[in-house]
C-alpha positions as CSV (number, residue, x, y, z in Angstrom):
1,M,-5.5,13.3,-9.1
2,I,-5.5,12.7,-5.1
3,R,-4.2,9.1,-5.0
4,V,-6.1,7.1,-2.4
5,K,-4.2,4.2,-0.7
6,I,-6.1,1.4,1.7
7,C,-3.2,0.2,4.3
8,G,-3.8,-3.1,5.5
9,I,-4.7,-5.2,3.4
10,T,-4.7,-8.7,5.0
11,N,-7.1,-10.6,2.7
12,W,-8.3,-11.4,-1.0
13,P,-11.9,-10.2,-0.7
14,D,-10.7,-6.2,0.9
15,A,-8.2,-6.2,-2.3
16,R,-10.9,-7.1,-4.4
17,A,-13.2,-4.5,-3.1
18,A,-10.5,-1.9,-2.9
19,G,-9.1,-2.3,-6.4
20,E,-13.0,-2.1,-7.7
21,A,-14.0,1.2,-5.3
22,G,-11.1,2.8,-7.0
23,A,-8.0,2.5,-4.5
24,N,-4.5,3.6,-6.5
25,F,-2.1,1.9,-3.6
26,L,-3.1,-1.2,-1.5
27,G,-0.8,-2.1,1.4
28,F,0.4,-5.3,2.8
29,N,2.0,-4.4,6.4
30,F,4.5,-6.8,7.0
31,Y,5.4,-5.8,10.7
32,E,4.9,-8.8,13.2
33,K,3.6,-6.4,15.8
34,S,0.7,-5.0,13.6
35,P,-3.0,-6.0,14.0
36,R,-2.4,-6.3,10.1
37,F,0.3,-7.8,9.7
38,V,0.6,-10.6,6.9
39,T,3.2,-12.5,6.2
40,P,5.3,-12.3,2.7
41,I,3.8,-15.8,1.8
42,E,-0.1,-14.8,2.4
43,A,0.8,-11.3,0.6
44,A,2.1,-13.1,-2.2
45,K,-1.6,-15.0,-2.7
46,I,-3.3,-11.7,-2.4
47,R,-0.5,-10.0,-4.7
48,R,-0.8,-12.6,-7.4
49,Q,-4.6,-11.8,-8.2
50,F,-4.1,-8.0,-7.8
51,P,-7.0,-5.9,-9.2
52,G,-7.8,-3.3,-11.7
53,T,-4.4,-1.0,-11.3
54,A,-3.5,-0.4,-7.9
55,E,-0.4,-0.7,-7.1
56,S,1.5,-2.6,-4.1
57,V,3.0,-1.0,-1.2
58,G,5.0,-2.6,1.2
59,I,4.9,-1.3,4.8
60,F,8.0,-2.1,6.7
61,V,9.7,-0.8,10.5
62,N,12.9,-0.7,10.9
63,A,13.6,-3.5,8.3
64,T,17.4,-4.0,6.7
65,A,17.8,-2.4,3.3
66,D,18.3,-5.7,1.9
67,E,15.4,-7.7,4.2
68,V,13.2,-4.6,2.5
69,L,14.8,-5.5,-0.6
70,S,14.1,-9.2,-0.8
71,V,10.4,-9.0,0.0
72,C,9.5,-6.3,-2.4
73,S,11.6,-8.4,-5.2
74,S,10.2,-11.8,-4.6
75,L,6.4,-9.9,-4.5
76,R,7.0,-7.4,-7.4
77,L,5.4,-4.5,-5.7
78,D,5.7,-1.6,-6.4
79,A,6.6,0.5,-3.3
80,A,8.4,0.7,-0.1
81,Q,6.8,2.2,3.1
82,L,9.7,2.5,6.1
83,H,7.6,2.8,8.4
84,G,10.3,2.9,11.8
85,D,13.2,4.9,12.4
86,E,15.1,4.5,9.3
87,T,18.0,6.5,8.6
88,P,18.3,9.1,4.8
89,E,21.4,6.2,4.1
90,T,19.0,3.4,4.4
91,V,16.3,4.9,2.4
92,A,18.4,6.0,0.0
93,T,19.6,2.5,-0.4
94,V,16.2,0.9,-1.4
95,A,15.4,4.2,-3.1
96,K,17.8,3.1,-5.9
97,S,15.9,-0.3,-6.8
98,I,12.0,1.0,-6.1
99,R,9.6,3.8,-5.0
100,V,10.0,5.0,-1.1
101,F,7.5,5.9,0.9
102,K,9.0,7.6,4.1
103,A,6.3,7.7,7.2
104,F,7.0,9.8,10.3
105,R,5.0,10.1,13.3
106,V,4.2,13.7,13.7
107,G,4.0,15.0,17.2
108,P,4.8,18.5,19.1
109,E,8.3,18.9,18.6
110,F,9.0,17.4,14.9
111,S,10.8,19.5,12.3
112,L,9.5,19.8,8.7
113,S,13.2,20.2,7.9
114,T,13.3,16.3,8.7
115,L,12.2,15.8,5.3
116,D,14.7,17.4,3.6
117,E,17.0,15.0,5.4
118,Y,15.8,12.0,3.0
119,P,16.3,13.3,-0.5
120,G,15.7,9.7,-1.7
121,A,11.8,9.4,-0.8
122,G,9.1,9.9,-3.3
123,A,6.5,10.9,-0.9
124,F,6.3,11.4,2.6
125,L,3.8,10.1,4.9
126,L,2.6,11.8,8.1
127,D,0.9,9.7,10.8
128,A,0.4,10.5,14.2
129,A,2.5,9.9,17.0
130,H,1.6,7.9,19.7
131,A,4.1,6.2,22.3
132,G,5.0,2.4,21.4
133,Q,3.1,2.5,18.0
134,Y,4.3,2.8,14.2
135,G,1.3,4.0,12.4
136,G,-2.3,2.5,12.6
137,T,-3.6,4.2,15.6
138,G,-6.6,5.9,14.2
139,R,-5.6,9.5,15.7
140,A,-5.2,12.2,13.7
141,T,-2.7,13.7,12.1
142,D,-1.7,17.7,12.5
143,W,-2.8,19.2,9.4
144,A,-1.5,22.6,9.5
145,L,1.8,20.8,9.7
146,A,0.9,18.7,6.7
147,Q,-0.8,21.8,4.7
148,R,2.6,23.6,5.3
149,A,5.1,20.4,3.9
150,A,2.7,20.0,1.1
151,L,3.7,23.9,-0.3
152,T,7.4,21.8,-0.9
153,H,6.8,18.3,-0.8
154,R,4.9,15.1,-1.6
155,I,2.8,14.3,0.8
156,I,0.5,11.4,1.5
157,L,-1.5,12.3,4.6
158,A,-2.1,9.7,7.7
159,G,-4.1,8.6,10.9
160,G,-7.1,9.3,11.4
161,L,-8.9,9.9,8.4
162,N,-12.7,8.5,7.7
163,I,-15.5,9.0,5.4
164,E,-16.6,12.1,7.9
165,N,-13.5,14.6,7.6
166,V,-11.3,13.0,4.5
167,A,-13.2,16.0,2.4
168,E,-12.1,18.4,4.8
169,A,-8.9,17.1,5.3
170,I,-7.9,17.1,1.4
171,R,-9.5,20.5,1.2
172,M,-7.0,22.0,4.1
173,V,-3.6,20.0,3.5
174,R,-4.0,19.0,-0.6
175,P,-2.1,16.2,-0.6
176,F,-0.4,13.8,-2.6
177,A,-2.3,11.1,-1.5
178,V,-4.6,9.8,1.8
179,D,-3.7,6.8,3.9
180,V,-6.7,4.9,5.6
181,A,-6.7,1.6,7.3
182,S,-8.8,2.1,10.6
183,G,-11.2,4.6,8.9
184,V,-12.4,2.0,6.7
185,E,-12.6,-1.3,9.0
186,S,-14.7,-3.7,10.9
187,K,-12.1,-4.7,12.9
188,P,-8.5,-4.7,12.8
189,G,-7.5,-6.0,9.6
190,K,-10.4,-6.8,8.0
191,K,-12.1,-4.0,5.6
192,D,-16.1,-2.7,5.7
193,H,-16.6,-2.4,1.6
194,G,-19.2,-0.1,2.2
195,R,-17.3,2.1,4.4
196,L,-14.1,1.6,1.7
197,R,-16.3,2.5,-1.3
198,D,-17.5,5.7,0.6
199,F,-14.2,6.6,1.6
200,I,-13.1,6.9,-2.0
201,K,-16.2,8.7,-3.1
202,E,-15.3,11.1,-0.1
203,V,-12.0,11.5,-1.8
204,R,-13.1,12.1,-5.5
205,R,-16.2,14.3,-4.5
206,A,-13.6,16.8,-2.5
207,E,-11.2,16.4,-5.1
208,Q,-13.7,18.0,-7.8
209,Q,-14.4,20.9,-5.5
210,L,-10.7,22.1,-5.2
């Protein structure tokens, strides 16, 4: 099954809509410069009401291992997504206590051999590179590179996915999961519940065609 991660959850109605639509992962962004930033206190209120079987993921950018583990423990999160320039050592330390998704911003100079430097990661999220931004750009990732990566690694495809292109992306890349934020929003941090439901339907339709 191809998992669906709805990233940038900032409120309970969006979390409920995503869970009811069949999302597998719901992401809380703890990076203060993100337009989808939530505080741990806000996230905890949503986490207590979590819908269905969806798992919770905390998104961190260049936080220390201790900071990541403290938040994940207090909120009882299921995974930590490290979306900055974390070292293999930081990933390995966090991975001793919780599942880690290590994110990379994929630009022209990105080498797939980089993934092999992070054996502690349970999956790799590939996002589009944009100077000064750690995700949420709405730009498409290099699908051809992601396709090659998915042959040997568990890949979460992110970057510019939406209702119109997610099926094509799945057919080409065949990822472990797809990740969407801006592609199902009415504005940053606020999900369009209709587009959210349609996105997940497209994922399931594409999955059946594989």
